[in-house]
C-alpha distance (Angstrom), angle and dihedral (degrees) to the residues before:
residue distance angle dihedral
M1 . . .
A2 3.82 . .
R3 3.75 89.3 .
E4 3.76 89.9 56.0
Y5 3.78 92.7 56.2
L6 3.82 95.7 42.4
P7 3.80 96.0 82.8
K8 3.75 89.9 46.0
L9 3.79 91.6 49.8
T10 3.77 90.3 48.4
I11 3.77 90.8 51.6
A12 3.79 90.4 48.3
I13 3.81 92.6 50.6
L14 3.79 90.3 47.1
A15 3.79 90.6 50.2
L16 3.81 90.5 48.2
S17 3.81 90.2 49.7
L18 3.79 90.6 50.7
A19 3.77 89.3 48.8
L20 3.80 91.4 51.2
V21 3.79 90.5 48.4
F22 3.80 89.8 49.9
V23 3.77 92.3 48.2
S24 3.81 91.9 46.3
A25 3.80 89.3 54.0
Q26 3.86 92.8 60.8
P27 3.90 120.1 91.6
G28 3.73 116.9 -111.7
I29 3.75 137.4 -178.1
V30 3.75 114.9 -119.8
A31 3.74 129.8 -172.9
A32 3.77 99.0 -64.6
T33 3.75 120.8 -115.7
Y34 3.76 105.5 175.6
G35 3.76 118.6 -130.5
T36 3.78 131.0 -156.7
P37 3.83 113.5 -53.4
H38 3.78 116.3 -106.7
S39 3.76 123.5 -107.8
S40 3.79 130.3 -109.9
P41 3.79 120.9 -70.1
P42 2.89 147.3 -57.4
Y43 3.72 93.0 75.9
P44 3.80 128.5 -168.0
S45 3.72 114.4 -91.0
S46 3.83 93.5 -133.3
Y47 3.73 135.5 52.0
T48 3.79 113.8 -70.0
T49 3.72 127.8 -131.5
P50 3.76 110.4 -95.7
T51 3.78 110.8 -100.5
S52 3.77 93.4 -157.7
Y53 3.74 140.4 5.7
Y54 3.66 125.7 -130.9
H55 3.76 107.7 -173.7
H56 3.68 117.7 -149.1
H57 3.69 129.8 180.0
W58 3.74 113.9 -122.5
G59 3.70 120.2 169.7
S60 3.76 118.9 -23.6
G61 3.75 118.5 -29.7
Y62 3.79 96.4 -17.7
Y63 3.73 124.1 121.5
W64 3.76 123.8 -172.8
G65 3.76 130.8 -156.8
S66 3.85 126.5 -139.6
Y67 3.80 117.3 -122.9
Y68 3.80 135.0 -178.0
N69 3.72 111.3 -124.9
Y70 3.85 129.4 -162.1
Y71 3.74 126.6 -172.1
P72 3.79 121.6 -149.2
Y73 3.84 88.6 -134.4
Y74 3.78 91.0 67.2
S75 3.79 97.4 41.9
Y76 3.85 93.3 121.8
Y77 3.76 99.2 49.6
Y78 3.75 137.0 68.0
Y79 3.74 119.7 -114.7
P80 3.78 117.6 -138.9
S81 3.76 109.1 -91.7
S82 3.78 90.2 -130.3
C83 3.78 93.4 58.9
S84 3.81 116.1 94.5
Y85 3.73 126.0 -176.9
Y86 3.76 121.3 -146.8
Y87 3.68 127.9 -152.7
Y88 3.72 114.6 -134.8
G89 3.63 114.8 165.4
Y90 3.77 106.1 -39.9
S91 3.78 101.5 -30.6
S92 3.79 138.0 70.3
Y93 3.81 134.3 -148.4
C94 3.81 133.4 -164.9
S95 3.73 109.6 -123.9
S96 3.79 127.7 -122.1
Y97 3.82 122.2 0.9
Y98 3.81 94.7 -31.5
S99 3.78 89.2 85.8
S100 3.81 90.6 69.0
Y101 3.82 93.1 42.6
Y102 3.77 93.4 53.0
S103 3.74 91.8 45.1
T104 3.88 86.2 87.1
P105 3.80 102.4 45.6
S106 3.85 92.7 165.2
S107 3.82 88.8 83.4
Y108 3.79 87.3 70.0
Y109 3.73 100.0 55.9
S110 3.90 105.5 29.5
T111 3.88 116.4 127.8
P112 3.90 114.6 -103.2
S113 3.87 114.7 -103.2
S114 3.84 123.0 -103.5
Y115 3.82 126.8 -151.7
T116 3.79 136.1 -167.0
L117 3.80 121.9 -118.3
T118 3.82 112.1 -158.3
V119 3.81 117.1 -162.0
A120 3.81 110.2 -169.9
T121 3.81 138.9 166.5
D122 3.78 134.3 -128.0
P123 3.03 109.8 -114.4
S124 3.77 87.1 41.0
N125 3.80 97.6 -142.0
L126 3.80 97.1 65.6
G127 3.82 96.5 84.4
T128 3.79 98.0 -169.5
T129 3.82 102.7 134.6
T130 3.80 135.8 101.0
G131 3.82 133.1 -165.3
G132 3.78 103.2 62.0
G133 3.82 118.9 133.4
T134 3.83 145.9 86.1
Y135 3.79 119.1 -43.2
T136 3.82 134.4 -177.6
Q137 3.77 114.6 -109.8
G138 3.79 110.7 -86.4
S139 3.78 95.8 17.0
S140 3.82 123.5 128.2
A141 3.81 120.0 -113.4
S142 3.80 127.1 -165.4
F143 3.80 124.5 -156.7
S144 3.81 137.7 175.2
V145 3.78 146.7 164.6
T146 3.79 118.3 -101.7
Q147 3.82 94.4 -152.3
T148 3.77 126.8 31.9
T149 3.83 91.8 -171.7
I150 3.79 124.2 39.4
Q151 3.80 115.3 -175.7
V152 3.79 111.5 -158.9
S153 3.83 97.0 175.7
P154 3.80 138.0 -0.2
T155 3.81 89.9 -91.4
S156 3.84 104.3 32.3
Q157 3.79 134.6 54.2
Y158 3.81 144.8 154.5
V159 3.81 122.6 -120.3
F160 3.80 123.9 -165.2
S161 3.81 110.0 -107.6
H162 3.84 111.3 170.7
W163 3.82 147.6 -46.0
S164 3.79 122.5 -92.6
G165 3.81 136.3 -178.6
D166 3.82 119.1 41.4
Y167 3.80 90.2 -0.1
T168 3.80 131.4 42.3
G169 3.76 128.1 -165.2
V170 3.78 144.2 106.3
G171 3.80 100.3 -122.9
S172 3.76 119.5 107.1
S173 3.84 90.8 -119.0
G174 3.81 139.2 30.0
T175 3.82 146.7 171.5
V176 3.82 131.3 -129.9
T177 3.82 137.0 -179.7
V178 3.79 109.7 -120.7
N179 3.83 109.9 -133.8
G180 3.76 96.7 148.3
P181 3.80 142.2 -11.9
M182 3.81 108.2 -39.1
T183 3.80 136.0 -171.6
I184 3.81 122.2 -164.3
T185 3.81 122.6 -177.7
A186 3.79 128.3 -158.9
V187 3.81 105.0 -144.4
Y188 3.81 115.4 -149.5
Q189 3.81 123.7 -161.1
P190 3.82 116.3 -137.5
Q191 3.79 114.6 -132.4
Y192 3.80 134.6 -169.8
Y193 3.78 130.4 -155.8
L194 3.80 123.2 -120.1
S195 3.80 113.0 -154.0
V196 3.82 116.7 -160.9
Q197 3.81 124.4 -167.6
S198 3.80 140.2 155.0
Q199 3.78 136.2 -126.3
P200 2.98 120.5 -114.3
Q201 3.78 97.0 29.0
T202 3.80 90.9 -128.5
A203 3.80 89.4 66.0
P204 3.84 119.0 93.7
T205 3.81 116.1 -93.5
P206 3.84 117.1 -129.1
Q207 3.80 120.3 -120.8
G208 3.82 120.4 -112.5
Q209 3.80 107.0 79.5
G210 3.83 116.0 141.7
W211 3.83 147.9 74.2
F212 3.81 121.4 -33.1
N213 3.81 131.9 -174.7
A214 3.77 113.6 -106.7
G215 3.81 109.0 -88.9
D216 3.81 95.7 19.1
T217 3.81 120.6 127.2
A218 3.79 119.3 -120.9
S219 3.81 118.2 -153.6
L220 3.80 123.6 -155.2
Q221 3.79 130.1 -172.4
S222 3.79 127.7 -161.5
P223 3.82 108.8 -114.0
A224 3.83 92.5 -145.4
Q225 3.78 138.8 -3.4
T226 3.82 92.6 -148.7
V227 3.78 128.3 28.3
G228 3.80 117.9 -166.4
G229 3.79 120.5 -17.2
D230 3.79 98.2 152.1
G231 3.79 90.2 103.5
E232 3.77 131.1 28.4
S233 3.82 99.7 -63.1
R234 3.79 136.3 47.6
L235 3.83 144.0 164.9
I236 3.77 120.7 -117.1
F237 3.86 122.8 -163.4
Q238 3.81 111.1 -116.4
G239 3.83 105.1 173.3
W240 3.83 148.5 -80.0
S241 3.79 126.8 -57.3
V242 3.84 114.2 -158.5
D243 3.81 115.3 -159.1
G244 3.79 91.7 -20.8
Q245 3.79 97.0 -51.6
A246 3.80 125.2 136.4
P247 3.81 112.6 -69.0
Q248 3.79 119.1 -90.8
S249 3.78 115.2 -141.7
G250 3.78 125.0 -126.5
P251 3.81 135.8 81.4
S252 3.84 93.3 -103.3
L253 3.81 137.1 43.6
N254 3.83 133.3 -160.2
I255 3.80 116.5 -164.0
V256 3.84 128.8 -179.3
M257 3.80 110.4 -131.2
N258 3.79 99.4 -137.7
S259 3.80 87.6 135.8
A260 3.78 139.1 -0.1
H261 3.81 113.7 -63.9
T262 3.80 139.1 -170.8
V263 3.81 116.0 -149.6
T264 3.81 123.1 -168.3
A265 3.79 123.9 -162.9
V266 3.80 102.1 -142.8
Y267 3.80 118.3 -147.8
G268 3.80 125.2 -176.7
Q269 3.80 123.9 -139.4
Q270 3.78 115.3 -126.6
Y271 3.81 132.0 -173.5
Y272 3.77 130.7 -159.3
L273 3.82 122.5 -120.7
N274 3.80 114.3 -154.5
V275 3.82 114.9 -165.0
Q276 3.82 115.4 -169.5
T277 3.81 134.2 -175.8
D278 3.80 137.4 160.9
Q279 3.78 92.8 -155.7
G280 3.77 131.8 48.2
V281 3.80 124.0 -6.5
A282 3.84 122.3 -57.8
S283 3.81 125.4 -155.6
G284 3.82 133.5 -171.2
S285 3.82 103.9 65.5
G286 3.84 115.6 138.8
W287 3.83 147.4 77.5
Y288 3.79 119.9 -44.3
D289 3.81 133.9 -179.0
A290 3.76 114.0 -102.6
G291 3.80 110.1 -90.7
S292 3.79 94.8 17.2
T293 3.82 124.3 123.1
A294 3.79 122.2 -115.2
Q295 3.82 124.7 -163.6
I296 3.77 119.3 -141.5
Y297 3.83 130.5 -170.5
V298 3.80 139.5 174.4
S299 3.79 127.5 -162.9
T300 3.82 124.7 -133.9
P301 3.80 113.5 -111.8
I302 3.81 123.6 -129.9
S303 3.79 110.9 -106.7
T304 3.77 116.3 -119.7
S305 3.82 93.8 -166.1
Y306 3.79 117.8 84.6
G307 3.74 110.2 -114.7
V308 3.86 94.7 1.4
S309 3.84 119.5 100.2
I310 3.87 130.2 -170.7
V311 3.77 111.3 -127.1
F312 3.87 127.6 -165.3
N313 3.75 107.6 -111.2
G314 3.88 100.3 -173.6
W315 3.82 144.4 -86.7
Q316 3.75 120.7 -65.9
G317 3.80 133.4 -177.1
S318 3.82 120.7 45.5
I319 3.81 89.8 9.9
Q320 3.81 137.2 22.1
S321 3.76 119.2 -141.6
S322 3.80 137.0 146.4
N323 3.82 93.7 -151.9
Q324 3.75 118.7 99.0
S325 3.84 89.0 -145.1
T326 3.79 115.4 44.0
N327 3.83 144.0 143.7
V328 3.78 128.1 -106.0
V329 3.83 122.8 -159.0
M330 3.82 106.8 -140.0
N331 3.77 102.2 -140.0
G332 3.77 90.7 138.2
P333 3.80 141.9 -12.9
M334 3.80 109.7 -41.1
N335 3.81 131.8 -155.4
V336 3.83 115.4 -175.8
V337 3.83 126.5 -179.9
A338 3.80 126.2 -164.0
T339 3.80 112.8 -138.3
W340 3.79 126.1 -155.8
R341 3.81 140.6 -166.6
T342 3.82 133.9 -165.9
D343 3.80 121.2 -115.2
S344 3.86 116.3 -152.9
A345 3.77 96.1 175.9
V346 3.78 91.5 109.7
L347 3.75 90.5 50.0
Y348 3.75 91.3 49.5
L349 3.78 92.1 46.5
T350 3.75 89.4 48.2
I351 3.77 91.7 50.5
A352 3.76 90.7 47.0
A353 3.75 90.6 48.6
V354 3.76 90.6 50.0
I355 3.78 91.4 48.9
V356 3.77 91.7 47.8
A357 3.77 90.3 47.1
A358 3.77 90.7 49.0
L359 3.73 91.5 48.7
L360 3.72 90.8 49.1
I361 3.72 91.0 49.4
V362 3.80 92.4 48.4
G363 3.72 91.2 45.9
G364 3.72 90.7 49.7
V365 3.76 91.8 49.2
I366 3.73 90.9 47.9
A367 3.75 90.8 47.5
F368 3.75 90.3 47.2
L369 3.73 92.3 48.6
A370 3.74 91.8 43.8
G371 3.79 90.4 51.7
G372 3.78 93.1 50.2
L373 3.82 92.9 48.0
G374 3.75 90.5 51.0
R375 3.73 92.4 54.2
T376 3.77 91.1 48.0
Q377 3.76 92.5 50.8
S378 3.76 91.3 47.0
T379 3.79 90.0 53.0
K380 3.74 91.2 47.6
Q381 3.75 91.8 47.8
T382 3.78 90.5 50.7
T383 3.73 90.4 49.1
V384 3.78 92.3 46.3
H385 3.73 91.4 47.1
K386 3.73 91.1 51.2
N387 3.69 92.0 46.2
T388 3.72 89.6 46.3
T389 3.72 91.5 52.0
D390 3.70 92.0 48.4
T391 3.70 90.7 46.0
T392 3.73 91.9 48.2
T393 3.66 90.9 51.0
H394 3.71 91.2 46.0
D395 3.74 91.2 43.8
Q396 3.67 92.2 49.1
S397 3.70 87.9 56.2
N398 3.69 90.5 46.2
T399 3.74 100.5 35.4
T400 3.56 95.8 124.0
H401 3.76 91.9 53.2
R402 4.03 109.0 49.3
P403 3.79 115.9 5.1
E404 3.85 96.9 147.5
H405 3.82 94.4 54.3
H406 3.76 92.8 58.8
H407 3.71 92.5 51.9
K408 3.81 91.2 53.8
K409 3.81 94.2 53.8
T410 3.71 90.4 52.7
E411 3.81 90.9 55.6
D412 3.79 91.3 48.1
T413 3.77 90.7 53.7
E414 3.80 92.5 52.1
E415 3.82 92.1 48.4
S416 3.77 89.1 50.6
R417 3.78 92.3 53.0
T418 3.76 91.3 48.1
S419 3.78 91.7 52.8
T420 3.75 91.2 49.4
S421 3.74 91.3 52.3
């Protein structure tokens, strides 16, 4: 019976031996006693001869030696000095947690990452930046703008304002550490030019001309409402003309700079009209816009001399006119003088009337006196004639008595008439 089981027992022992051999051929981790650290690469591509033995008891009657082990796969990399490899059978293991770390050796020899840095502008068509490109992770990249002011026309331009995106700042240059894809934008501010002038050119020009950010409000103030005026001409502020439009009134102007603008301070030319007179009352003196029409007038004074009147003789000076009320075109400073003359026609007529009246009165008196004298003489003549007749009759009757006495009375009567005449 024992002979029957002997072959089977032999087979079982042989199988157990093969199993032990198989098990002994597998790597195992023993209680780690660290050996001498390995040297610098390059390392041998095969297992090295153990430099020392540290015998440990493991199981029953088995002692194991500690070996350093190098793999050809890791020939270009250092192993951690604290990692020891132990030979057990035909295989080696790295002790502790390093075995799992080194199980992915690709992490030791992968190529470092590269990232793109984009440096742009806003607006995008300016193209005035430097520093964009591809950089290794962790490297430092510098960037900048090549122009802080870009003039695109005589009245519009762009001025660098600030950086935005993965970098912020107001300097014209900067530096960043590239740890991933990055985009940095140079932001430019659009600006427009405000041109300020005056009309006419001799008028003062307001302050405020220059560049303004788009959307800002520009404020202008008239430098003076009146320029000059001490003499016979002056300028008077009339308003603001924006881009050639009709003037806007007011001493100040606010304009939104959403584009380039030209503002003109409009002044009007004025001239002084001086109306003079030494008689009556003149009207029309004052300031008038150039080219306008002024009306002048002078009243006739009341004469203080009996029979003598003051008569308007006409305008002299800048104009000549015989009308007391007339128009003057103000194409320059004007000085107009009213001239007068005296009229004695009334006096002369009065004198003539007086003379005529006097003559009439004298004539009347003379006529009256002449008429009265005639009647007296007629009465006397009648009386004389009667007396003469009576005397004649009487004389005739007494002729012989007094002829010489009658003749004497007749002579006395004639002498009396002559004296009366």
